[in-house]
N, C-alpha and C positions, 0 to 999 in steps of 0.2 A: 504494500500500500504506500501511497505517496501523500505528501501534504503534511498537515499538522501532526499526524500520528508519528511521523519519523522523528520529530524533535521532542515528543512527550517524554519527560524524564522518569516516568514511573517504573518500578519493578513490580513483580508479581506479589512480593511481600507487602508492598504498599497497598495493593488492591485488597489483600486479605486482612490487613490490620484492623479495619473497621468491623470485620465480621467475627473477630475473636471472642466476643462476648454475646453474640447473637444466638438466641434460643428459639425464636419463632420462625426462622427460616433455615434452610439447610439442604440436605441431599436425600432424595427419594430413590429407592432401589428395590424392586420386586416387593413393593408394598410396605417396606420398612423405612422409617424416617430417622435421619441422624442430623441433629442441629449443627449449624456452622461451628458453634463453640466446641462440640465434641469431635466434629470432623477435623478441625484444625489441631485439636489436642492429639488426636490419633496421628495426624501428619507429623507433628513434632516428635512423637515417640518413634515413628518410622524413620525420620531423619536421623535421630540419634542412633538407632539400631544400624542403619546403613553406614553411617560415618564410622562406626566402630569396626566395621569389616573391611574398609577400604585402605589401600596403601596410598598415602598422600604423595609419595614420590612418583606415582604413575598417574595417568589421566583417571580422574575419579568418575568413571563412566559405568552406569548400571543399566543393563538391558532389562526390558520389561516385556514379557511374552504372556500377556493376560487379556481376557476379554474385557469389555466395558464393565466396570464395577465400582463400588465404593473404594475398594482397595486401590484400583488404578488412580482414582481421583486423589486419594490420600497420598499416594506416592508421587504424583505430579506436584502437589503442594509441598511435599517433603523435600523434593529436589530443589524447588525454588527457595525454601527456607534453609535447607541444609547445605546449599552451595555445591551439590554434586550434579552430575549431568545424567538425565534419564535418556535412554536410547529406546525408541519405540520399534520393537521388532514385529515384523509383519507375520501374523499367524497363518497366513495362506501359503507362505513359503515353507519348504521342507528340507530336511537333511543337510547336505553339504552347503547348499545355497544359504540356508538360514544361519548355519554356523559361520559361514564366510562374512555375513552381514555383521555378526557380533564381533568377529575378529578385526575386521577393518575399521570398526568403530571403537576399538580398544576397550571392550567391556571387561572389567574385572569380575563383576558379579552379574548374574542373570537370574531374575525372579520369574518363576513359572507357577502354574497351578496344576492340579491333578489332571486336568484335561489336556494341557499343553506340554506336560513334562516329557511325554514320549516323542514329541516332535523335535526335540532339541538335543543334539550331541555336543557337549561342551568341548572346547579346545583345551589343550594342556594349560594348566595354570588358571583356568577360569572356574570360579565357584558358582554353583547352581543351587538355589534354595526354592523349595516349594512353599508358597505362601499359605497353602492349606495344611501344612505340616505342623506338629508340635514344636519343631526346631524354630520356625519363624515366629509362632505365637509366643514362645518362651523368650526369644530375643527382644521382641517388642515389649513384652510385659516387664522385662528387666530394666527398661529405660523409664525415665521420668520426663514426661512431656512438659510438666510445669517448670522444671529446672532447665529445660533445653534453651540454649542461647543461639538464636538464629545467626547464620553466617552473614558477614557484611558483604552485600552484593551491590552491583551497579547495573544500570540498564543494559550495558553492553556485555555483561557476563553471559557466557554460554550456559543454558539450562536444559536444553534438550537437543537430541539429534533425531530428525524425522526423515524417513526415507521417502523419496519420490514414489509416485504410484507405479512406475515401471510399465507404462502403457506401450512404450515403443522400444524398450530395452531394459537392461539391468538397472534397478533403482540406485540412486545416489543419496548419501546421507547429507541432509541440509542442516547446517548450523543454525540453531534458533536461539536467539538471545532473550533475556528477560524482557527487553523492550518490544520484541516482536509480538509477544502475547499481551503484555500490559497495555501498550499503546493502542493496539488493535481493539482490545476489550473496551477501553475507555471511549475510543472513537465510535465504535458500533453501538455501545450502550447509550451514548448520547444521541446518536443518529436515530435510533429506534425507540427512544424513550423507555429503556428498560430500567425498572426500579424495584423496590422491595416487594411490590404486589405481584411481580411476574414470576413465572416458572419456565425455565429454559429446558428444552428436551434434547438429550444427547443419545442418539441412536447410531450415528456414524462412528466408525471405529476410532477409538481414542488414541491409537498409536499413530494416527494421521493428523495433519494440521487442521483440517476443517473442524473437527469436533472440539479441539482445544482452543483454537484461535477464534472461530466464529460461534462457539457454543459456551464452553466452560469459562473462558476469560470474559466474555460478555456478561454472563451471570455474576461472576465475582465483581466486576467493575460496577454493575448496577445494584449490587446487594440483593440479588434475586435468589430464588431457590433453583435447584437443579433436579430434574428427573432423569435418571440414567437407565437405559435399556441395554441388556447384555449384548444384543445384536439386533440390527434392524429387522423389523417385520412389517410388511405392508398391511397384513390383516390385524396386527396388534396396534397399529398406529392410532386409529380412532379411539380404541378403548383406553390407551394410555393418556391421550389428550384429555378425555373426560375424567379419568381416574385421578389424575394429578393436577388438573386445572392448567394445563400447558397453554401458555400464551405466545411463546417464541420457540422456533425450532430451526435448526440448520440442516443443510443437505449438500451433497455433491453427487453429480452423475444423474442416475435415473430413478431415485426413490419416488419422486412425484408421479412418474409414469406408473410405477408399480402400485402405489396407493390408489390411483385412479382406476386401476383394473379391478379393485375389490368392489363388492356390491355396495351401492349407495344406500344410505340410511336416511329416513325422513328428517332426522335431527342433525344431520351433518353441518348444516349452516348455522346451527345454534351453539357449536363448540366454542370455548373461550379463545382458541388460537387466533392471533391477529397478525403475526409476522412469520413468514417462511423465508429464510435467507440462505442463499447458496449459489451454486453455479452449474451450468450445463443443462438446465431444464429447457425443453423446447417451448416456443411461444404458445403452441396449442395446449400443452400441459399446464403452463402458467395460468392461462385464461380459464381452463376447466377447473383447476384447483381453486381459484378464486371464486368461481361460480358455485362450486359444491360446498366449500367450507367457509366462504366469506373472509378468508385470510388474504392479506396482501403478500404477494410473492415477489421478492426482490432478488433478481438474478444478476450477479456480478461476474466479473472476470478477474481471475487471480490464480495463484499457484502456491505451493508450499514455500517456494523460494521468497515470495513477497516482493519481487522487484517491480512489478507493475500491477496496478489495480484500476479497473474501469467500472464505474457504477452507472446504472441506468438512471436517466432523468425522466420526468413525466412525459416529455416530448419524444422520447426514444421510440423509433419504430419497433414493432414486435420482433422483427428478425435481426435487430442490431444489438450490439453489446452496450452501447452508450455513446455519449458525445466524445469526440477527440479533443482532449485538453492537454496543454503543455504541463509537464515535460514529456508526456507520451507522444509517440509519433509512429508513422508507418514509413519504413525505409527499405531501400533495396538491400537485401541481405549481404551482397558482395561489396557494394560501395559505401553503404551507410548513409546515402543521400536520400532525402525525403522523396517519396513518389507522389504523383498527382492523384486526385480523386479518381476512383474507378480502377486504379491499378493495384494489383495484389503485391504486398510487401510484408516485411516482418514487423510485428508490434514490439516497440522498444520504449525504454525510459531513457531519454537523452540526457537527463541530469545525473545519471549514475546508478548505483546499486539499489536505491530505495531501501527496503528492509531486508535485502539479501545479504546474509552474513558469510556466504561462501559455502562450498562443500567440504565436509570433513575429510582430510586425507587425500584430497584430489585437487591439487592446485591447478593442474592443466584444465580440468573441467570448469573450475572457477574462472580462470583467465579467459576461456572461450566464451563463457556466459557474459563476461564484461568487456568483450573485445571492442576496441574503438572508443573506450570511455563511456559506453552506454550499456544498460542492462538489456540483454537480448532474450526475449521470451522463447524463441524457437517456434512461435505461433505466427500464422499468416493472417492478414486482415486487409481490408480495403475500406476506403472512406467514400460515402455517398455524397451527393451534392449538398445535402443538408448538414454535413459535418459529423455524421454518425459512423462509428466503426462497425464493420461486419466481420465476423470470424470466417476464415477461409481454410482452416485446417492447420496441420503441423508442417514445418519445413520438410521433414522426412516424408510427408505425404504429398508434397508438391509434384504434380504431374507435368511432364513435358510432352505435349501433343502437337505434332507438326510445327515444331519450333516455338510454340506458345506455352507459357507457364500457366497452369490452372490449379486453383485450390480445390480440395475435395469437398469442403463443407457446403458450398452453394449447390453442388450436384446432389449431395445427400438431402438437402432441404427440398429440392424439387421431387425427388423420389419418394419422400415421406408423405407427399400429398395423396398417393394412391391408397385407397382404403384397405387394401389387402397387405400392404407393406407395414409390418410392425416395427422392424428395426432394419437399419441399412448402414453399411460401411463401404465407402468408395476407396478403391486401391489402385495403384499404378501397376500395370502389367508390362514388364519390359519387352520391347520389340527390337527389331534390328536397328531402328533409329527411333529413339525416344520411347514413349509409353503408349499403351492402349488404356482406355478407361474401363476398369472393372468394378462391378457392384456385387457385394455380398449381401443377400437379402434374407430376412426372416419373413416369409410371406406365404402362409398356408393357402393353398388353393390357387395361387397365381399361375397362369399359363403364359406362354410366350406371346400369342396373339393379343392378349389383354395388355401385356406390358408394352408391346409395340404400339398399339392404339393409344395408350396413355402417353408415351413419349412423344408421339406425333402431335399430340394436342398441347404440349407445353411450350408456349411461345417464348418463355424466357430460358429455355434450355438450348444453348448454342450447339451447332453441329459437332464441334470438337469436344463438347461436354457429354455427348450421348454415350452411355455405356455400350461397349462392344463385347464384353465378357461378363457373364452373369453366373453367380453361384447361389443356389438355393440351399440354405442350412436351417437346422431346427433351432439353433441358439447361437449367440455370440459369446465368446469367452470374456469374462470380466475380471477386473482387479477387485481387491477388497473394498475399494471405494466406489464401486458401481460404474467404473469407466470401462469402455471396451479395450481389451488387451490386444492392441493391433499387432504387436510382434508375434504373439501366440497365434492370432488368427491367420496372418499371412503365411506363417510357417506350416499351418495345418491344411491349407487349401490344395486340393488336387486338381483334376481337370474340371473346367467350368461346366455348369449345367447346360448353358447355351452360349454359342458364339454367334453374335449378330453381325 
């Protein structure tokens, strides 16, 4: 994010300090309530327990391989107060890949639970503790939260490593400072009017930035309560909103689409939910969610790195991200020069890194992200005549057709209009010269004549954008944060269903 949040001096500890004596608000989980007072006392106990096990001569990094839970929330607060670094390990990864994540992020200690303990094989010298075990409960019980002295921290201190989603390749560990959480929490709580009467809903995975930056930190900054769900459930969403009085929720990827696929209830419009905040929801899903639940859906553009943030204004067209405002720009990826309206280029922050603190242990990737003195998102976009940015895909998804660069997202937007197409990913298919346009469709019952007729009728689909290779699949692979795993998808494709 850019703007005032970058210079906000707060730490997470400063957000939590006013909550230390609060008993009428706190954390809900599976029907049980813990006041903020007790929750933060538990966090101090865990901070003391963890610090007692760490070698201060090495990076004080603690891996966490847990589902969403009160334990996870306590440990995040413990890291902020205790001065150690939490490493969010992705529970959808397995074996050597998961161990490699912990090794390259220098985890001394990894905390698991009974469900995840079999997923992780520790490297030599790495301690693993099951938080469901007597060993952990005894360690925590032996500490005194009341006597705990919080570490002296600054806004720029590292507090967490969060891995990127890995939609196009191996995930990278993003350095996340105290400022990244605290400043964003303050900014969003102020923007949405989040206060003590609100309840924030956390169902996105807490090892990822969306839940902690756009959910947990917002609640803490506003002095609100939190309702945590172990994992997202489309069918459980409405029940949780009613049960806990949820007024604010965050999302990333396709959750709105999945919620809307559940059966509508007569009282859906009467729920207390007033704000849904996230990114990557389609315009049709945003409109339908608002109609059904009466909640305002605010879809922004951002990433774990935090180098660029784009927010929708009331005037933003349904299919746009938001207005183009300095220091954001659309530039030629090779020259760094701004491109004119209508031309696809890379979305960048010309002022520098924004809230991007770099990748841990990967200076080359950090330097590439900041090439030319600007933060490079790796995302493509174009600006319309009204000054609004439209997403056009990832640079890795850029197609070169007959000498022309094409973004994948505009083609996907057109294809989604067909009522039989539930999901779509457009990919480049290498040819002798350049690419052919390929479309991977989840479209039960769709036949080729119907697709041809549909494509012929789309006046805004240019001849070079028309798919010439089509795959029909039952489902698209997803990351833990409900994004399409493009690398896994393209690797799994065989011969196309149709060649047009």
